[in-house]
N, C-alpha and C positions, 0 to 999 in steps of 0.2 A: 504494500500500500504506500508507494513512494510519492503519492500526491499529498501526503501529510504536510501541513504547514507547522513549522517548529520555531518557537521563540526561545533564545538562550539569554538568561539574565544572570550576569556575573560581573562583579566589580573589577576582576582581574582581566585586563585586555588580552593577555597571552592565552588565558584559558578560554575566553570567548572565541577568539580567532581559531584556536585549535579545534574546538568542538564544531565550529561552523565548517571548517575545512573537511573534517571527517564526515559530517552529515551531508554536505553538498556532494562529496565524492560518491556517496551512496544514493544520490538522486533526490534528496529531500530539499524542500524550499525552506530557507533559514533567515530569520530576522534576529537582530542583536540589540540588547539593552544593557546599560552599565549600572543601572539602579532601579529601584522600585517605581519611582515616579515616571521614568522613561518607559518602563514596561507597561504601566497602566495607560499612558498616553498612546503608545503604539497599539495596544490591544483595542482601544476605543476606536481607532481608525481602521484597523485590519485584524480581526479576530484570528487566533491561531488554534490549531487542533491540540498541540502539545507544548508545554512549557517546561524547560529545564531550568530549575531555580536554585541558585546558591543560597544556603541558609544564612551564612554569616556575611552580611554586607553592611556598610555604614548607612546611617539614616534609617530608612524603612528596611527592616531585616526580612529574611525569607518567610518567617511565620506570619508576619503582618501582611506581606504581599500575597501570601497564599490565601488568607482570609478574604482579601479584597477581590482576588481573581475568582474565588469560589462564589462570592456574592454576585458579581456582575457577569461572569462567564462560566456558569455552572457545568457546561459540557466539556470544558477544556480538561485535558489530561495533564496532571502536574507531577513531575519527577523532581524530588529534592536532591541537592548535591551538598555533601558535607565533607570537610577536610579533617574532621576530628575522629580520634579512635573510638569514642563512644558513639553508639547509634541511637542513644536515648532521644536526642533532638529530632532525628529523622523519624523515629517511631511516633513521637508526638505529632509531627507533621502529617503522618499518614492517618492518625486518628482525626486530624482536622480536615482531611479530604484529599491528601496527596495519594497518588496511585502507587508510587514506588519510590525508591531512593537509590543513589549511587554514592559510594564513598571514595574520595580522592586518596591516592591516585588511581585512576582506572584507565584501561587501554581502549582504543577505538572499537575493538570487537565486543567488549562488554557493553559499551554504549549502544552500538547498533543492534545487538541481540535484544537488549531490553526494549528498545524502541520498536523493533519488529514484533516483539511479543505484545506490547501495549497497542500497537497498530492493529494487530489481528483481533484483540479483544474489542477494540473500538468498532472494527468492521462488523463483528458479530453483534455488538449492541445496536449498531445502526440497522442491520438486517432485521433484528427483532423489532425495532421501532417501526420500520417499514411494514412489517407483518402486522403490528398492532394498528397501524393506520389503515391497512387493507381490511381490518376488522371493524372499521367504523360503521359499516352497514349492519353489524351485529346489534348495534344500539337501536336500529330501525327495523329490527326483526328480520333482517336479510343477511345472507352470508354468501356473497358472490352470486352464483346461480341458484343457490339454495334459499328457501324462504320458509319462515315459520315463526309463529308467536306462541306456539304450544310449549308446555314445560318439557316434553321429551326432546323437541327440536332445540330449545335453548340449551339443554344439557348436552346435546350433540355438538352444537356450535362451540361450547366450552371445551369439549373433548378435542375437537379439531384444532383449536387454538393451542392447546397443550401439546398435542402430538406433533404439530408442525414445528415445534421448537427442537425436536429431536430427529434422529435419523433411523430410529428403530423400525423394524418391519411391522406392518399393520395388517390385520385381517378384518375386513368389513363384512358383516353378515346382515342378512335381511331378505325379505321376500322379493320376488321378481317385480321390477318396476318401482322400487322405493327410491332409487337414485344413488346407487352405490358408486357409480363412476363420478357423479357430481361431488360426492364426499371426498373421493380420492383426489380429484382435481382441486378441491378446496384445500386439502392438506398441502398439496404441491404448491399452490399459488401463495400460501402463507408461510412457506418455508424458505430457507436460504437458497434453495435450488430453483426458485421461481423463474429465474431467467433462463434456465436450462430446459431441455426437452422433457415433455410428459409423453411417454410412449405407452400406448394401451394395446392389449390384445385379448380377444375373447377366446380362451382356451377351448371352450366347448364348441366353437364354430369352425375350428381348424381340424381336419382329419389327423388322426394320431401319427400317420406316416409322414405328414408334412410339418407337424408341430415342432419337431427338433430343429429343422432348418429355419422355420420362422423365428424361433427363439435365439438360436446360436449362430445362424448364418451358415453358409457352406462355401467351400472352395470350388473352383472350376474343375469339372470332371468328377466331383464327389459321387454323382449318380447320373443316370442316363440323361435327364433333362437339365443338368447343371452345366449350361454352356458358358457361364461366366460366374465369377465369385459374387457372393451376396452377403451384405452386412445383416446380421440378425437384430432382433429387438433389444437384446441385452446390450449390444454394442451401441445401438442408437441412443440408449438411455444413459450413456456415460455422463456423469456429473448431474444427471437429472433424476427422474422418477420412472420406474417401470411398474405399470399397472397390469396385473394378471387377473382378468375377470373370469369367473367360473373356474376357479383354480381346483375345485373339487372334481373336475372332469378329467384331469390329467392322470396318466398311468403312474404306477409306482416306480417304474424304471425312469420316467422323466423326472419324478420327484427326486430321485437320487442325483441326477445330473444337475438339477436346479439347486439342490442343497449344497453341492460342492461349489457351484458358481457363486452362491450367496455367501458362503463362508470365506472363500478365497478371493472373491471379486475378480476371478479370471476363469477362462474356459477355452475349449477348442472349438473351432468351427467344424461342421461336418466335413469329413475328408481332410481336415487340416492337422498339422503337427506343431504349429506355433501357438503358444499361449496368448490369448487376447485379454487385455486388462479392461475392466469397466467398473467405474465407481458409481453404482446406481443405488437409489433408495427403493426398496420393494414394498409395494402395497398390493394386497390380494383381496379378492372378493368372491363370495359364493352365496347362493340361495339355499344350498343343501345343508342338511344336518351333519355337521362335521363329526360329532360323537358317533353317529351311526356309521359313518364312513370308516372311522378308526376301528370300531368293533368288527366291521366286515372285512377289514384288511385292505380296503381300497385306498386308505390314506395312511401313510407311514407316520408313526408317532414322532420320530425325530424331525421329519419335515414339517409336520403340523406345529410342533412347539417352536420351531425356528421361525415360521412365517407369522405366528400369532403372538409375538411378544406384546403387542398392544391390540387387544381385540376391541372392535367397535360394532355396535348393533344399531341399525336404522329402524325406527319404529314404523309399522305399517300405517298407511294413510288413515285407516278407520280409527286409529288410536290418537289422532292428532287434532281432534276437535275443530276449532275455527280455522285451522290451516287449510281445510278443504276449500273454504270460500276465498281465503287469501290467495291460494294457488289458482283457483278458478278465475279470479279477477286478473291475475297476471297473464294467464293463458288467453283470456278474452281480449286483452289489450294487444297481445302479440298476434293472434290470428285475425283479429279485426284489421290490423295494419297489413298483414301479409296477403289476406284474401281481398282486401280493398272494399270491405263492407263495414261501414261505421256502426258499431254496436255500443251502446252506452253502458249497460249493466245487465243484471239479472232481475227478474220480477221476484217478489217474495215466494211465489209458488215454485219457481225454478230453484231458488235457493234451498227451499225445503226438500225438494227432490234430491238435490246434490248432497245435502247433509245426511239424508236418510239412506242413501245408497251404501251398499256394503264395501265397494271398492276393492274387490279381490285382486284387481290388476294394479292397484295402488296409483301412484302419481302418473305413471305412463297411461293407465286407463283414463284417468281424469283428463289428461291432455288430449287424448283421442276424442273423448266425449265433447269437450269444448270446441275443438276444431270442427267437428261434424255439426254441432249446434250452430256455429257461426255460418256455416255453409247453407244449412237448411232453414235457418230462421227467417221470419218474415217482417218483424217489427224492429223498432229501435232498441228493444231489450230482448234478451233471451227469456222465453216464457216456457211454462211446463210442456206445452205441445211440441216445442222445439227439441225437447228431450224425451219424446215419446218412445224412441228406440231404447232409452235407458230403462223406462218403466218405473212404476212406483213399487216400493218395497212392501210386500204383503205382511200383515201381522203374523207373528209366530203362532202356529196352531198347536194345540195339545194333541197327543196321540188319539186317533179315533174320531177327529173332527169330520163332520159330514161335508160333502161337496157344497151343499146349500150354505153351510156356515162359512166355509172358505170363501165362496163367492161373495157373500154379504160383507164380510170383513174386508175383502179386497176392494170392493166398490166403495165402501165407506172411507177406507184409507186414501183411495185415489181422490175422492171428493174433498177430503181434508187437505191433501197436498195441493189441490187446485183452488183452495179457499172457497169451495162450494160453487165454483163457476161450472155450470152444467156443460156448456159447450166445450170448455178446455178439458174437463174430465172425460167427456165422450171421445175426444181426439186422442187422449192418452190411452184410453181403453180400446181404441180402434173400433168403436161402434158409433152409430148415429145417435143424435140427441134423443129421439123418440124411444129407441131401444133402451137407453140408459134410464129414461123416466119410468118405463115399464118395470125394469129390474128394481128400481128404487121403491116403487109401489109394492112389488111382490115381497120385498124384504122389510117393508115398513121403515125405510130410511128417509128421514126428513132433516132438513137443515136446522141446526140448533139456533134458538133465538138469542 
């Protein structure tokens, strides 16, 4: 990190000039000050990232200057320099906010090594601060492409924030359509690897005989169709994140190969003899019951425990309460724009249908439903008839309920969903208004007063 701006404050001219020469030779930008007042004046005009500060100086000594810098430039890194055998003064300075200290005499290598260490720490702190800034949407109930105000989602957002600060392997579980790849992308975008590639592959969508080549790549001539060398996904993900979706579908033999690559961060391409290095962060996902796979032998225990250092579970949509409407509004805005049909909102009847649906397909099903509703809708708002293909959720029946009872409860539920609008309810039930009226009379169904 040689773009660090460094200020050297020392009353001894020879010491100032020597440190400046060492630092500039290493590529750092250096400013000099011979006392505390000069240093404060310079910092007010041009803030610095790191200050090398002599403790013993005439006038304003190092301790007093340290307190001034901490007050007005709290992000600056401060290294105290002392020429005395005792380090008590330096330790006191560190308690007051200095990052480290150097004791005279020191050689150029000691100085440069310390600055490189502090620069790396600053870089990591800045990356974390950027990650926190990217989490600003968290306060507005959003997290990148994820959205949710429910307690389960807020807990998930917090998990993403914590996991993004590390490089440990993550295993994301959840039903199909819950957004496992979005969570993986959220972790990547909030991590220090955000500027590097996010490489995803659905292991269940690639035939077993091709998966090895997809993951590890292959050399020319490795097999019949290998007319040229190919880089695999592990190699593509170097310095970034590798996302293996449906990891429960891969064979035990492939698990062994991946385990070695994960442990050693190196592997062989298919047909190759040269080790390929790749520093990737691994995130896996599956909708399958991993404990069942372990018991059946389809999942190796060593591989499972290696990829699931940090397990994360995504709640199904039906457990997310008001998130259903929050997501529906987001999708409505998106598809209204894409399809070119302005739709303002949902009617109360449509809201109720959306909230009462079971959503076995989770967020993916909801997205499909909203896109279809925007296409078939006729008014400025999505209404219950626009969701007729979704249907209303019939009341749960007790064992042995008669067909007449089931029909009566289903009709009553649909009328309630449509706020007792006979025309809308008839469209949802896919019968005409007159037929609905006859059924209502047969079952004694009347609108409550």
